[in-house]
N, C-alpha and C positions, 0 to 999 in steps of 0.2 A: 211613680210608685217606689217605695223603698224596698230594699233587699228583704227586710222582714216581712213586709206585706206580701211580696211575691211568693215567698216561701209559704206562708200561711194560706194564701189563695190556692196554691197547688195542693197543700195538705187538705183543705176543705173539700176539693174536688175528688181527691183520691182515697181519703180515709174510709169511705164506705167499702172500697174494695180490699183495703187492708183488714178491716174488721171481718169481712167475709172469709178472707183467706185464714185468719186466726180461727174462725169457727170450723172451717174445712179440716184444718190441721187437728184441732180438738176432737172432732167427730171421728176422723179417720184412725187416730191413735187409739181412742176408746174402743172402736171396732176391732182393731188389731189385738188389743189387750184381752178381750173376752176369752178367746181359746187359751191364752197364756195363764190367765188367773183362775180359770174354772176349776172347781165348783164355786170359788169365791166371787162374788159379784163385783163388777168393775167399780160400782159406786162405793163399795166397801174398801177395795183395794186403794182407790185414790182418796186421799184424806181431806181434800178441799175441792171446791167447784173448779171446773176447768173452762170457765168463761174467758174468752180473749180480752186482753186489756189494751186499749189504745193509749198511746202516749199523750198526755195533756199538751195542748197546743203551746202554751206559754213555756212549759218545760222543754218541748221540742225545739223551740227557737233559742232558748238559753243554751242548750246542749250544742246546737248547731253553730252558734256564733259568739257565745259569751263565756265559754268554759275553758278556752285555750286549747280546744281540740285540734284546730288547723286542718279541718277536713278539706281535701282538694274539691270535692263535690258534696257539700253538707247534706242536702236532701237524700241523694242516693247512697251515701256513705253511712248514714245512720240506719242500722239494721234492726233496731228494737222499736220501731214506730208501733208495731203491735207485737204482743208477746202472749204466750200460753204457759201456764205453770202445771206441771204434774207432780203433785206432793204425795209421797208414799211413806210407809211407816219405817222401814228398815233400809240400811244401806244396801243390802243385797237385792231389795226390790227395785233399786234404780236400774239395774241391768235389765230387768224384766220390761220396764217401761222404755228403756233404750231400744231393746229388741223390737218392740211394737212400732216405735217411731220409725226406726230404720227399714222396716217392711212395708211402709206406706209408698205406694207407687206414685210416680210422677213428681217426686221431690228431689232436689239436690240438697246435699248435707255438708255443712262445715262445723267442726267442733270448735267452739270458742274457749271453752273451759272444761277441764277434766280433773275432778278433785283427787282421784287416785294418782294420776300423773303428777300433780302438784305436791302431794304427799311424798311421793317417791323422790322428787327433786329436793324437797325441803322437809325431811322426816322429823325435825325438832321444831318446826314452825306450825303454829295453830292459827288458821284464819278461815274466812268464809270458804265453805266447801260445798260444791254442787257441780252438776253436769250442765253445761250451757250448749245449745246448738243454735245455729242460724240455718233455717230451711228456706228454700226458694222453689216455687213452682216452675217446672221445666218448660211448660207451655201455657197458653192462655187457658183459663178455667172459668166455668160458670158455676156458681154455687148459690143456690136459692134465688136464681134470677139476677145475681150480681156478677158483673164481669170482673175477672182478676187477671191482670197482665202477667205475662211470663217474666220471671225474675223477681216478682214481689217477694220481699223477705219477711220472715217471722221469726222472732227469737223464742226458742223453746228452752224452758228450765226444767230440769228434773232434779228433785231434791227430796230429802227426808223431812218429816214433820219437825224434827228438831233443828235441822238446817234452815228450814222456813222460818221458825221462830227467831232464830239468830239473825237472819237476813232482815226480817221485819224491823227488829229492834235497831240494828247498826245502820241500815239504809236510811231509816227515818230520823236518826239521831247523829251519831258521831261521824258518819260519812257524808252528811249533806255539805254541800260546798259552803254554805253560809256559816258553818260551824268549824272552827279551828280545833281539831281533836287534840287533847292533851295526851302526853305519854301515859298518864294514869288511865285515861279512857281506853287507849289502844291496848294497854296491859290487861286491863279488866276484860276487854272483849276477847283477847287471846285466851286468857284463863277460862272464860265461858265456853269458848270453842273446844278447848281441850276436855272440859268436862262433858260437852255434848258427845264428843267422839268416844269417850270412855262409856257413857250411857248407852250409845248405840251399840257398843261391843257387848255390853251385858244384855241389851235387848235381843241381839242376835243369838246369844247363848240361850236365853230363856226360850225363845222362839224355836230354836233347834230341838231343845228337849221336849217342848210340847208337841212338836211335829212327830218326834219319834213315838211318843206315847199314843197320839192320835192314830198314827200309822198302824201300830200294833193293835189297838182296839178296833180300828176299821177292818183290819184283817179278820179279826174274831167275828165281827158282825157279819162280813161277807160269807165266811164259812158256815156260820149257823143259819144265815138266810137261805143258803142252798139246801141244808137239811130240812128247814122248815118248809120250803116250797115242795120238796120231794115227798115229805111225809104228810103234810097238812093238805096239799093239793092246791094251795094258792099262795101268793107271795106275802111275806111278812112287811110290816110298815113301820120300820124303826122311826122313833121320834126322840125327843128329849128324854123319854122314860128309858130308852135303851142305853143312853149314857149313865143314867142313875143306877140301872141295874148292873151294868159292867163295872162301874166304880166300886160297887161291893163285892162282885163275884169275879173280879179279874184274876184272882189267884186260882180259881176253879178252871179258868181257861188256860191252863198250862199242860205241857205234855201232850198225850194223845187224847185231848178233850173231845175232838170230833168223833173219834172211835168210840169213846165212853158214852157220848150222847146217843149215837146210833145203836149201841148195845142196849142202853136204857130203853129206848123206844121199842126195840125188838122184844125185850122182855116184858115191857108193860105198854103194850099197844093202846090200851084204853086211855093213856094220856093224850093221844092225838084227838080222841073224841072229846075229851074235856077241853082241850084248847079250842076246837071248833065250836063248842057249845058256848064257851065264854065270848068268843069273837062274835058269834051271832047275837049275843046279848048286849054287845057294844062295849065290852070291857077292853080298853086299849092296851092294858098290860100284856094281854095274851096275844097281841099283834107283834110284840118285840121278840126278835129271834133269840135273844139271850135268855129268854124264859126258860129254855132247856138247861141252862146252867143252874138256875134256881132249883129246878127238879133234881138235877144231878147232886147238888149239895145237900138237899133234903134226904136223899137216898143214903148218902155217906154219913151225914152227921145229925140227921133227925131235926129236932127242935132247935138245935144250935145253929142251924141255918139262918135263923132269925138275926144272929150277930152281924151278918153281912148285908141284911135288907136295909135299904135306904128310904123306904116308904113307910106307911103305917102298917101295924100288925093286922088290921082289918083287911088290907090289900094282899097280904101274903097268905091269909087264912085259907082261901080256896086251894092254893097249891099244897099247903100242908095237909089239908083234909084229903086231897087226891091220893096222898100217899100214907094215910092213917095216922097223921100228926095233927097237933093243934098249937096255936100260939099261946094258950092259956095253960 
């Protein structure tokens, strides 16, 4: 039996265990991610599927014996026989995925590649950037009825969607061993990576600004929800309508708006009855806590409150009528 045949025979016996270990790693990291990304769903946080990928048998043999790697023990020294990718949107999300990975019990970790470290060493170089780990199970495992031997390795890649797109292009084209990459290819690839880094920086800025706005609006919704429950007697049910109302009346939610709303309800308690009636009739607008901002604006500005309304005049008409106003 040739060297290659012996190698492939062992791989054929053991690959089911490698695939099971990849599935174990994917499942455990997803489980650890849930509390870290909540209320965002893990399936939304991770931008591609997390199915483990086994190395192709022919590619494995080629890597072991025909690429000049000079492995002392080719089969055991190749640590990416199975791999799992965790693809996220932003560079800052990589740390979240790393935290989840590092919290999985029963694994040993070695970091093979760290994009931040590489950037610090070569700040003017632009090349493939991602975080790569090799993880191994500390002891024998059973996953889905498949035995996994202690020390079985799995390569874990954590990268952004932009980094993933770059690696898919370059791995399948200019960095294949059968292609001799020209200087123009390498230079174009470096320019592409520089552009991707700049794009990620802009993404991070946009994401930060959106988070600040959402945080502010969420605080308003939380405050008004507490007033709603106290005055109406049951919980508000914010939906997408809450965002539409707040988009128009966010300037009303400034200063001592909570005190103003409580004063409004104290002076016009009949508004509570109107809200209850509309909710009982199935009108979802009156389940939104920010409905009090609309009432407050109508009291202050009368019919001009229509300027901030994002829905139809018909839908604001009941609120106007409650305070002696009309849309027409």
